[in-house]
DRENNUSE-273031 format. One record per residue (C-alpha): residue in three letters; z, x, y; residue number from 1. Coordinates in Angstrom, 2 decimals, padded with zeros to 5 digits. Example, Ala and Ser with C-alpha at 12.3 -4.5 7.8 and 13.67 -1.06 7.14 Angstrom:
residues 2
<doke selum="ALA" up="007.80" east="012.30" north="-004.50" drentor="1"/>
<doke selum="SER" up="007.14" east="013.67" north="-001.06" drentor="2"/>
***
This chain:
residues 260
<doke selum="MET" up="003.49" east="031.35" north="002.23" drentor="1"/>
<doke selum="THR" up="003.31" east="031.50" north="-001.58" drentor="2"/>
<doke selum="GLY" up="006.90" east="032.69" north="-001.73" drentor="3"/>
<doke selum="LEU" up="008.03" east="029.80" north="000.44" drentor="4"/>
<doke selum="VAL" up="006.20" east="027.26" north="-001.69" drentor="5"/>
<doke selum="ASN" up="007.70" east="028.73" north="-004.83" drentor="6"/>
<doke selum="GLY" up="011.20" east="028.79" north="-003.34" drentor="7"/>
<doke selum="VAL" up="012.25" east="026.89" north="-000.26" drentor="8"/>
<doke selum="TYR" up="010.07" east="023.82" north="-000.71" drentor="9"/>
<doke selum="GLN" up="011.07" east="023.23" north="-004.32" drentor="10"/>
<doke selum="GLN" up="014.42" east="021.78" north="-003.17" drentor="11"/>
<doke selum="ALA" up="015.73" east="023.50" north="-006.29" drentor="12"/>
<doke selum="ASP" up="019.42" east="023.12" north="-005.38" drentor="13"/>
<doke selum="ALA" up="019.16" east="019.29" north="-005.37" drentor="14"/>
<doke selum="THR" up="019.30" east="016.94" north="-008.34" drentor="15"/>
<doke selum="ILE" up="017.22" east="014.38" north="-006.42" drentor="16"/>
<doke selum="ARG" up="014.16" east="015.74" north="-004.61" drentor="17"/>
<doke selum="PHE" up="011.56" east="014.06" north="-002.42" drentor="18"/>
<doke selum="ASP" up="008.03" east="014.97" north="-001.37" drentor="19"/>
<doke selum="TRP" up="004.54" east="013.62" north="-000.68" drentor="20"/>
<doke selum="GLY" up="001.33" east="013.41" north="-002.67" drentor="21"/>
<doke selum="SER" up="-000.05" east="015.60" north="-005.39" drentor="22"/>
<doke selum="GLU" up="000.66" east="018.77" north="-003.40" drentor="23"/>
<doke selum="GLY" up="004.32" east="017.92" north="-002.93" drentor="24"/>
<doke selum="ALA" up="004.63" east="016.79" north="-006.53" drentor="25"/>
<doke selum="GLY" up="003.29" east="020.12" north="-007.73" drentor="26"/>
<doke selum="VAL" up="006.03" east="021.96" north="-005.85" drentor="27"/>
<doke selum="THR" up="009.13" east="019.77" north="-006.17" drentor="28"/>
<doke selum="SER" up="008.49" east="018.96" north="-009.84" drentor="29"/>
<doke selum="VAL" up="009.07" east="022.60" north="-010.82" drentor="30"/>
<doke selum="GLY" up="012.22" east="022.54" north="-012.91" drentor="31"/>
<doke selum="ALA" up="012.48" east="018.75" north="-012.70" drentor="32"/>
<doke selum="GLY" up="012.38" east="016.97" north="-016.04" drentor="33"/>
<doke selum="ILE" up="011.63" east="013.57" north="-014.50" drentor="34"/>
<doke selum="VAL" up="009.01" east="012.65" north="-011.91" drentor="35"/>
<doke selum="VAL" up="009.15" east="009.21" north="-010.29" drentor="36"/>
<doke selum="VAL" up="005.86" east="008.20" north="-008.69" drentor="37"/>
<doke selum="VAL" up="005.91" east="005.49" north="-006.00" drentor="38"/>
<doke selum="ASP" up="002.72" east="003.85" north="-004.68" drentor="39"/>
<doke selum="VAL" up="003.89" east="000.49" north="-003.33" drentor="40"/>
<doke selum="LEU" up="000.51" east="-000.76" north="-002.04" drentor="41"/>
<doke selum="SER" up="-000.55" east="-000.96" north="-004.71" drentor="42"/>
<doke selum="PHE" up="-000.69" east="001.18" north="-007.88" drentor="43"/>
<doke selum="THR" up="002.93" east="001.13" north="-009.04" drentor="44"/>
<doke selum="THR" up="003.49" east="-002.48" north="-007.98" drentor="45"/>
<doke selum="THR" up="000.48" east="-003.53" north="-010.06" drentor="46"/>
<doke selum="LEU" up="001.65" east="-001.26" north="-012.87" drentor="47"/>
<doke selum="SER" up="005.02" east="-003.04" north="-012.90" drentor="48"/>
<doke selum="ILE" up="003.33" east="-006.45" north="-013.18" drentor="49"/>
<doke selum="ALA" up="001.20" east="-005.26" north="-016.09" drentor="50"/>
<doke selum="VAL" up="004.03" east="-003.65" north="-018.02" drentor="51"/>
<doke selum="ASP" up="006.21" east="-006.72" north="-017.41" drentor="52"/>
<doke selum="HIS" up="003.56" east="-008.59" north="-019.42" drentor="53"/>
<doke selum="GLY" up="003.48" east="-006.03" north="-022.25" drentor="54"/>
<doke selum="ILE" up="000.18" east="-004.49" north="-021.19" drentor="55"/>
<doke selum="GLU" up="-000.52" east="-000.78" north="-021.71" drentor="56"/>
<doke selum="VAL" up="-001.78" east="000.83" north="-018.51" drentor="57"/>
<doke selum="PHE" up="-004.01" east="003.91" north="-018.56" drentor="58"/>
<doke selum="PRO" up="-003.90" east="005.65" north="-015.15" drentor="59"/>
<doke selum="TYR" up="-007.24" east="007.03" north="-014.01" drentor="60"/>
<doke selum="ARG" up="-008.09" east="008.89" north="-010.83" drentor="61"/>
<doke selum="LEU" up="-011.51" east="007.53" north="-009.92" drentor="62"/>
<doke selum="ARG" up="-013.23" east="004.18" north="-010.37" drentor="63"/>
<doke selum="ASP" up="-016.62" east="005.49" north="-011.49" drentor="64"/>
<doke selum="ALA" up="-018.91" east="005.66" north="-014.52" drentor="65"/>
<doke selum="SER" up="-016.47" east="007.93" north="-016.34" drentor="66"/>
<doke selum="ALA" up="-013.74" east="005.31" north="-015.89" drentor="67"/>
<doke selum="ALA" up="-015.98" east="002.67" north="-017.45" drentor="68"/>
<doke selum="ALA" up="-016.73" east="004.92" north="-020.40" drentor="69"/>
<doke selum="PHE" up="-013.05" east="005.75" north="-020.81" drentor="70"/>
<doke selum="ALA" up="-012.09" east="002.06" north="-020.76" drentor="71"/>
<doke selum="ALA" up="-014.72" east="001.26" north="-023.37" drentor="72"/>
<doke selum="SER" up="-013.48" east="004.05" north="-025.62" drentor="73"/>
<doke selum="ARG" up="-009.92" east="002.68" north="-025.41" drentor="74"/>
<doke selum="GLN" up="-010.99" east="-000.97" north="-025.82" drentor="75"/>
<doke selum="ALA" up="-009.37" east="-001.65" north="-022.46" drentor="76"/>
<doke selum="VAL" up="-010.18" east="-003.75" north="-019.42" drentor="77"/>
<doke selum="LEU" up="-011.24" east="-001.66" north="-016.41" drentor="78"/>
<doke selum="ALA" up="-009.82" east="-002.66" north="-013.03" drentor="79"/>
<doke selum="VAL" up="-012.65" east="-002.80" north="-010.50" drentor="80"/>
<doke selum="GLY" up="-012.66" east="-002.97" north="-006.70" drentor="81"/>
<doke selum="ARG" up="-010.96" east="-005.97" north="-005.12" drentor="82"/>
<doke selum="SER" up="-014.20" east="-007.32" north="-003.64" drentor="83"/>
<doke selum="GLU" up="-016.07" east="-006.80" north="-006.91" drentor="84"/>
<doke selum="ALA" up="-013.32" east="-008.54" north="-008.88" drentor="85"/>
<doke selum="GLY" up="-013.47" east="-011.68" north="-006.76" drentor="86"/>
<doke selum="THR" up="-011.05" east="-014.46" north="-007.69" drentor="87"/>
<doke selum="SER" up="-011.22" east="-014.09" north="-011.48" drentor="88"/>
<doke selum="GLY" up="-011.62" east="-010.37" north="-012.21" drentor="89"/>
<doke selum="VAL" up="-009.07" east="-007.57" north="-012.54" drentor="90"/>
<doke selum="SER" up="-008.51" east="-005.06" north="-009.75" drentor="91"/>
<doke selum="LEU" up="-005.76" east="-002.91" north="-008.26" drentor="92"/>
<doke selum="SER" up="-004.30" east="-006.12" north="-006.81" drentor="93"/>
<doke selum="PRO" up="-001.04" east="-007.15" north="-008.52" drentor="94"/>
<doke selum="LEU" up="-002.07" east="-010.80" north="-008.12" drentor="95"/>
<doke selum="SER" up="-005.23" east="-010.18" north="-010.14" drentor="96"/>
<doke selum="VAL" up="-003.29" east="-008.57" north="-012.98" drentor="97"/>
<doke selum="ARG" up="-000.70" east="-011.34" north="-012.99" drentor="98"/>
<doke selum="ALA" up="-003.47" east="-013.92" north="-013.29" drentor="99"/>
<doke selum="ALA" up="-005.40" east="-011.92" north="-015.90" drentor="100"/>
<doke selum="ALA" up="-002.30" east="-011.63" north="-018.10" drentor="101"/>
<doke selum="ALA" up="-001.92" east="-015.41" north="-018.28" drentor="102"/>
<doke selum="VAL" up="-003.08" east="-017.39" north="-021.30" drentor="103"/>
<doke selum="ASN" up="-006.85" east="-016.97" north="-021.81" drentor="104"/>
<doke selum="GLY" up="-007.07" east="-014.39" north="-019.01" drentor="105"/>
<doke selum="PRO" up="-009.03" east="-011.15" north="-019.61" drentor="106"/>
<doke selum="LEU" up="-005.83" east="-009.20" north="-020.31" drentor="107"/>
<doke selum="TYR" up="-004.20" east="-011.84" north="-022.48" drentor="108"/>
<doke selum="ARG" up="-005.89" east="-010.53" north="-025.62" drentor="109"/>
<doke selum="ALA" up="-006.99" east="-007.04" north="-024.62" drentor="110"/>
<doke selum="ARG" up="-003.44" east="-005.91" north="-023.70" drentor="111"/>
<doke selum="ARG" up="-004.87" east="-002.66" north="-022.33" drentor="112"/>
<doke selum="LEU" up="-005.81" east="-001.87" north="-018.74" drentor="113"/>
<doke selum="VAL" up="-007.43" east="001.18" north="-017.16" drentor="114"/>
<doke selum="LEU" up="-006.09" east="001.28" north="-013.60" drentor="115"/>
<doke selum="PRO" up="-007.88" east="003.75" north="-011.32" drentor="116"/>
<doke selum="SER" up="-006.14" east="005.05" north="-008.21" drentor="117"/>
<doke selum="PRO" up="-006.75" east="008.33" north="-006.35" drentor="118"/>
<doke selum="ASN" up="-003.08" east="008.37" north="-005.34" drentor="119"/>
<doke selum="GLY" up="-000.43" east="007.05" north="-007.75" drentor="120"/>
<doke selum="ALA" up="-002.54" east="007.26" north="-010.90" drentor="121"/>
<doke selum="ALA" up="-003.82" east="010.74" north="-010.15" drentor="122"/>
<doke selum="ILE" up="-000.32" east="012.08" north="-009.49" drentor="123"/>
<doke selum="ALA" up="001.11" east="010.43" north="-012.61" drentor="124"/>
<doke selum="LYS" up="-001.59" east="011.96" north="-014.83" drentor="125"/>
<doke selum="SER" up="-001.22" east="015.45" north="-013.38" drentor="126"/>
<doke selum="MET" up="002.58" east="015.42" north="-013.71" drentor="127"/>
<doke selum="ALA" up="002.43" east="014.19" north="-017.30" drentor="128"/>
<doke selum="GLU" up="000.00" east="016.99" north="-018.11" drentor="129"/>
<doke selum="ARG" up="002.66" east="019.43" north="-016.88" drentor="130"/>
<doke selum="GLY" up="005.14" east="018.04" north="-019.37" drentor="131"/>
<doke selum="ALA" up="007.34" east="015.91" north="-017.10" drentor="132"/>
<doke selum="VAL" up="008.66" east="012.47" north="-017.99" drentor="133"/>
<doke selum="VAL" up="006.70" east="010.30" north="-015.55" drentor="134"/>
<doke selum="ILE" up="008.00" east="006.93" north="-014.35" drentor="135"/>
<doke selum="GLY" up="006.16" east="004.43" north="-012.14" drentor="136"/>
<doke selum="ALA" up="008.51" east="002.87" north="-009.58" drentor="137"/>
<doke selum="CYS" up="008.22" east="000.36" north="-006.79" drentor="138"/>
<doke selum="LEU" up="010.45" east="-002.08" north="-004.93" drentor="139"/>
<doke selum="ARG" up="010.23" east="-004.53" north="-007.84" drentor="140"/>
<doke selum="ASN" up="011.86" east="-002.18" north="-010.36" drentor="141"/>
<doke selum="ALA" up="013.77" east="000.43" north="-008.32" drentor="142"/>
<doke selum="ALA" up="017.19" east="-000.62" north="-009.65" drentor="143"/>
<doke selum="VAL" up="016.27" east="-000.55" north="-013.34" drentor="144"/>
<doke selum="VAL" up="014.40" east="002.77" north="-012.92" drentor="145"/>
<doke selum="ALA" up="017.57" east="004.31" north="-011.47" drentor="146"/>
<doke selum="ARG" up="019.69" east="002.93" north="-014.33" drentor="147"/>
<doke selum="TRP" up="017.25" east="004.35" north="-016.89" drentor="148"/>
<doke selum="ILE" up="017.40" east="007.79" north="-015.25" drentor="149"/>
<doke selum="VAL" up="021.20" east="007.79" north="-015.28" drentor="150"/>
<doke selum="GLN" up="021.39" east="006.62" north="-018.89" drentor="151"/>
<doke selum="TYR" up="018.60" east="008.69" north="-020.42" drentor="152"/>
<doke selum="GLY" up="017.86" east="011.49" north="-017.95" drentor="153"/>
<doke selum="HIS" up="020.65" east="013.76" north="-019.21" drentor="154"/>
<doke selum="GLY" up="021.37" east="014.99" north="-015.70" drentor="155"/>
<doke selum="GLN" up="017.95" east="016.57" north="-015.25" drentor="156"/>
<doke selum="PRO" up="016.64" east="017.08" north="-011.71" drentor="157"/>
<doke selum="VAL" up="014.45" east="014.20" north="-010.54" drentor="158"/>
<doke selum="ALA" up="011.43" east="014.62" north="-008.25" drentor="159"/>
<doke selum="VAL" up="010.67" east="011.36" north="-006.43" drentor="160"/>
<doke selum="ILE" up="007.12" east="011.41" north="-005.09" drentor="161"/>
<doke selum="ALA" up="005.64" east="009.18" north="-002.41" drentor="162"/>
<doke selum="ALA" up="001.97" east="008.90" north="-003.37" drentor="163"/>
<doke selum="GLY" up="000.65" east="008.09" north="000.12" drentor="164"/>
<doke selum="GLU" up="-002.94" east="007.18" north="000.88" drentor="165"/>
<doke selum="ARG" up="-006.04" east="009.20" north="001.76" drentor="166"/>
<doke selum="TRP" up="-007.79" east="009.82" north="005.05" drentor="167"/>
<doke selum="PRO" up="-011.57" east="010.31" north="005.05" drentor="168"/>
<doke selum="GLY" up="-012.17" east="013.78" north="003.71" drentor="169"/>
<doke selum="ASP" up="-009.53" east="013.23" north="001.01" drentor="170"/>
<doke selum="LEU" up="-006.62" east="014.35" north="003.20" drentor="171"/>
<doke selum="LEU" up="-003.18" east="012.89" north="002.54" drentor="172"/>
<doke selum="ARG" up="-002.14" east="009.99" north="004.77" drentor="173"/>
<doke selum="PRO" up="001.63" east="009.50" north="004.52" drentor="174"/>
<doke selum="ALA" up="002.32" east="005.80" north="003.99" drentor="175"/>
<doke selum="VAL" up="005.67" east="004.44" north="005.15" drentor="176"/>
<doke selum="GLU" up="005.85" east="001.76" north="002.44" drentor="177"/>
<doke selum="ASP" up="006.12" east="004.52" north="-000.15" drentor="178"/>
<doke selum="VAL" up="009.12" east="005.97" north="001.71" drentor="179"/>
<doke selum="TRP" up="010.77" east="002.54" north="001.44" drentor="180"/>
<doke selum="GLY" up="010.08" east="002.45" north="-002.29" drentor="181"/>
<doke selum="GLU" up="011.40" east="005.98" north="-002.72" drentor="182"/>
<doke selum="GLY" up="014.46" east="005.16" north="-000.66" drentor="183"/>
<doke selum="ALA" up="015.19" east="002.13" north="-002.83" drentor="184"/>
<doke selum="VAL" up="015.16" east="004.25" north="-006.00" drentor="185"/>
<doke selum="ILE" up="017.25" east="007.03" north="-004.48" drentor="186"/>
<doke selum="ALA" up="019.77" east="004.59" north="-002.99" drentor="187"/>
<doke selum="GLU" up="020.28" east="003.13" north="-006.46" drentor="188"/>
<doke selum="LEU" up="020.75" east="006.63" north="-007.91" drentor="189"/>
<doke selum="HIS" up="023.35" east="007.36" north="-005.24" drentor="190"/>
<doke selum="ALA" up="025.17" east="004.12" north="-006.09" drentor="191"/>
<doke selum="LEU" up="025.24" east="005.16" north="-009.75" drentor="192"/>
<doke selum="GLY" up="026.86" east="008.48" north="-008.94" drentor="193"/>
<doke selum="ILE" up="024.00" east="010.97" north="-008.57" drentor="194"/>
<doke selum="ARG" up="024.65" east="012.26" north="-005.07" drentor="195"/>
<doke selum="THR" up="023.30" east="015.80" north="-004.99" drentor="196"/>
<doke selum="SER" up="020.10" east="015.02" north="-003.11" drentor="197"/>
<doke selum="ALA" up="017.91" east="016.95" north="-000.72" drentor="198"/>
<doke selum="PRO" up="017.96" east="016.01" north="002.98" drentor="199"/>
<doke selum="GLU" up="014.40" east="014.74" north="002.52" drentor="200"/>
<doke selum="ALA" up="015.66" east="012.31" north="-000.12" drentor="201"/>
<doke selum="ASP" up="018.57" east="011.23" north="002.09" drentor="202"/>
<doke selum="ALA" up="016.12" east="010.51" north="004.92" drentor="203"/>
<doke selum="ALA" up="014.15" east="008.17" north="002.63" drentor="204"/>
<doke selum="VAL" up="017.35" east="006.26" north="001.83" drentor="205"/>
<doke selum="ALA" up="018.20" east="005.87" north="005.52" drentor="206"/>
<doke selum="THR" up="014.70" east="004.58" north="006.25" drentor="207"/>
<doke selum="TYR" up="014.89" east="002.07" north="003.41" drentor="208"/>
<doke selum="ARG" up="018.29" east="000.77" north="004.44" drentor="209"/>
<doke selum="ASP" up="017.08" east="000.30" north="007.99" drentor="210"/>
<doke selum="VAL" up="014.21" east="-001.95" north="006.88" drentor="211"/>
<doke selum="LYS" up="015.67" east="-003.61" north="003.78" drentor="212"/>
<doke selum="GLY" up="016.66" east="-006.85" north="005.52" drentor="213"/>
<doke selum="ARG" up="013.15" east="-007.39" north="006.89" drentor="214"/>
<doke selum="LEU" up="011.12" east="-005.70" north="004.20" drentor="215"/>
<doke selum="ALA" up="008.47" east="-008.39" north="003.70" drentor="216"/>
<doke selum="LEU" up="007.72" east="-008.44" north="007.44" drentor="217"/>
<doke selum="ALA" up="007.63" east="-004.65" north="007.55" drentor="218"/>
<doke selum="LEU" up="005.20" east="-004.45" north="004.63" drentor="219"/>
<doke selum="HIS" up="002.87" east="-006.82" north="006.44" drentor="220"/>
<doke selum="ALA" up="003.23" east="-004.90" north="009.71" drentor="221"/>
<doke selum="CYS" up="002.74" east="-001.36" north="008.39" drentor="222"/>
<doke selum="ALA" up="-000.70" east="000.24" north="008.47" drentor="223"/>
<doke selum="SER" up="-001.41" east="-000.23" north="004.76" drentor="224"/>
<doke selum="GLY" up="-000.34" east="-003.87" north="004.89" drentor="225"/>
<doke selum="ARG" up="-002.47" east="-004.54" north="007.95" drentor="226"/>
<doke selum="GLU" up="-005.44" east="-002.92" north="006.20" drentor="227"/>
<doke selum="LEU" up="-005.03" east="-005.22" north="003.19" drentor="228"/>
<doke selum="ALA" up="-004.71" east="-008.27" north="005.43" drentor="229"/>
<doke selum="ALA" up="-007.76" east="-007.30" north="007.47" drentor="230"/>
<doke selum="ASP" up="-009.76" east="-007.02" north="004.24" drentor="231"/>
<doke selum="GLY" up="-008.61" east="-010.47" north="003.13" drentor="232"/>
<doke selum="PHE" up="-006.01" east="-009.38" north="000.57" drentor="233"/>
<doke selum="GLY" up="-002.81" east="-009.93" north="002.50" drentor="234"/>
<doke selum="ALA" up="-001.46" east="-012.40" north="-000.07" drentor="235"/>
<doke selum="GLU" up="-000.69" east="-009.62" north="-002.52" drentor="236"/>
<doke selum="ILE" up="001.80" east="-007.96" north="-000.14" drentor="237"/>
<doke selum="ALA" up="004.41" east="-010.57" north="-001.10" drentor="238"/>
<doke selum="VAL" up="004.37" east="-009.24" north="-004.67" drentor="239"/>
<doke selum="ALA" up="005.20" east="-005.74" north="-003.43" drentor="240"/>
<doke selum="ALA" up="008.20" east="-007.22" north="-001.58" drentor="241"/>
<doke selum="GLU" up="009.75" east="-008.72" north="-004.75" drentor="242"/>
<doke selum="ILE" up="012.83" east="-006.48" north="-004.66" drentor="243"/>
<doke selum="GLY" up="014.50" east="-006.26" north="-008.07" drentor="244"/>
<doke selum="ALA" up="012.13" east="-008.76" north="-009.72" drentor="245"/>
<doke selum="SER" up="011.30" east="-006.49" north="-012.66" drentor="246"/>
<doke selum="GLY" up="013.65" east="-005.32" north="-015.39" drentor="247"/>
<doke selum="VAL" up="011.07" east="-003.03" north="-017.01" drentor="248"/>
<doke selum="VAL" up="010.67" east="000.74" north="-016.64" drentor="249"/>
<doke selum="PRO" up="007.05" east="001.96" north="-017.01" drentor="250"/>
<doke selum="ILE" up="006.94" east="005.40" north="-018.64" drentor="251"/>
<doke selum="LEU" up="003.77" east="007.40" north="-019.16" drentor="252"/>
<doke selum="ARG" up="003.63" east="008.27" north="-022.85" drentor="253"/>
<doke selum="GLY" up="000.49" east="010.15" north="-023.80" drentor="254"/>
<doke selum="GLU" up="-002.38" east="008.48" north="-021.98" drentor="255"/>
<doke selum="ALA" up="-000.74" east="005.16" north="-021.11" drentor="256"/>
<doke selum="PHE" up="002.25" east="003.65" north="-019.36" drentor="257"/>
<doke selum="THR" up="004.34" east="001.40" north="-021.58" drentor="258"/>
<doke selum="ALA" up="007.76" east="-000.22" north="-021.22" drentor="259"/>
<doke selum="ALA" up="010.79" east="001.95" north="-021.84" drentor="260"/>
***
């Protein structure tokens, strides 16, 4: 099995590669100079809102005491749980970050945010530690991410990673909204002339094109969207559906994402 992981599953003959979670990222990123992480509900959508407002975002895997200490050491605001944040605090919700970045909000002066996520943030950190250029992408910024890759990627292979969610027991739960986000990025890369993609990447494009005309409805209807709505946070799904709303590319430089 080790030989297969080191060979077949790398998709090494493709310029554009696709896989799931930290495990897939660890395999398909081998030899890829750029890793695009997609976590539509909600890490990379919230990241795009923050970076749109000029806020540095420090990805962090867990929301625990170590995250609080890290945020304090960086003079940054720590995003807490949605319920804990209430209507005025900062959480993983893109609506909370948008409100906090407004005049007199908690991010208006701090300009730094520690954003914990066991999915998108964890993958981004691990890939950066391996030396890859890490980009945070979502439906809001898929087009500009693709343009940046074409202009500055120097033809390097690109691993596009769907972060997914977690089942109890910390097992990966593939999340269809991340396939749509991946497909949006890859479709834009295809349109810009990068066409050597793995079949896995092509499948993500086909899935995205199938749902593009009803994306907002699909985001509400998918399992992750229904979970948010059931918990009382359905309003933030509309932000994830803002296709092309952002012109900013978040790149992880050192510890923090900033605008390219």
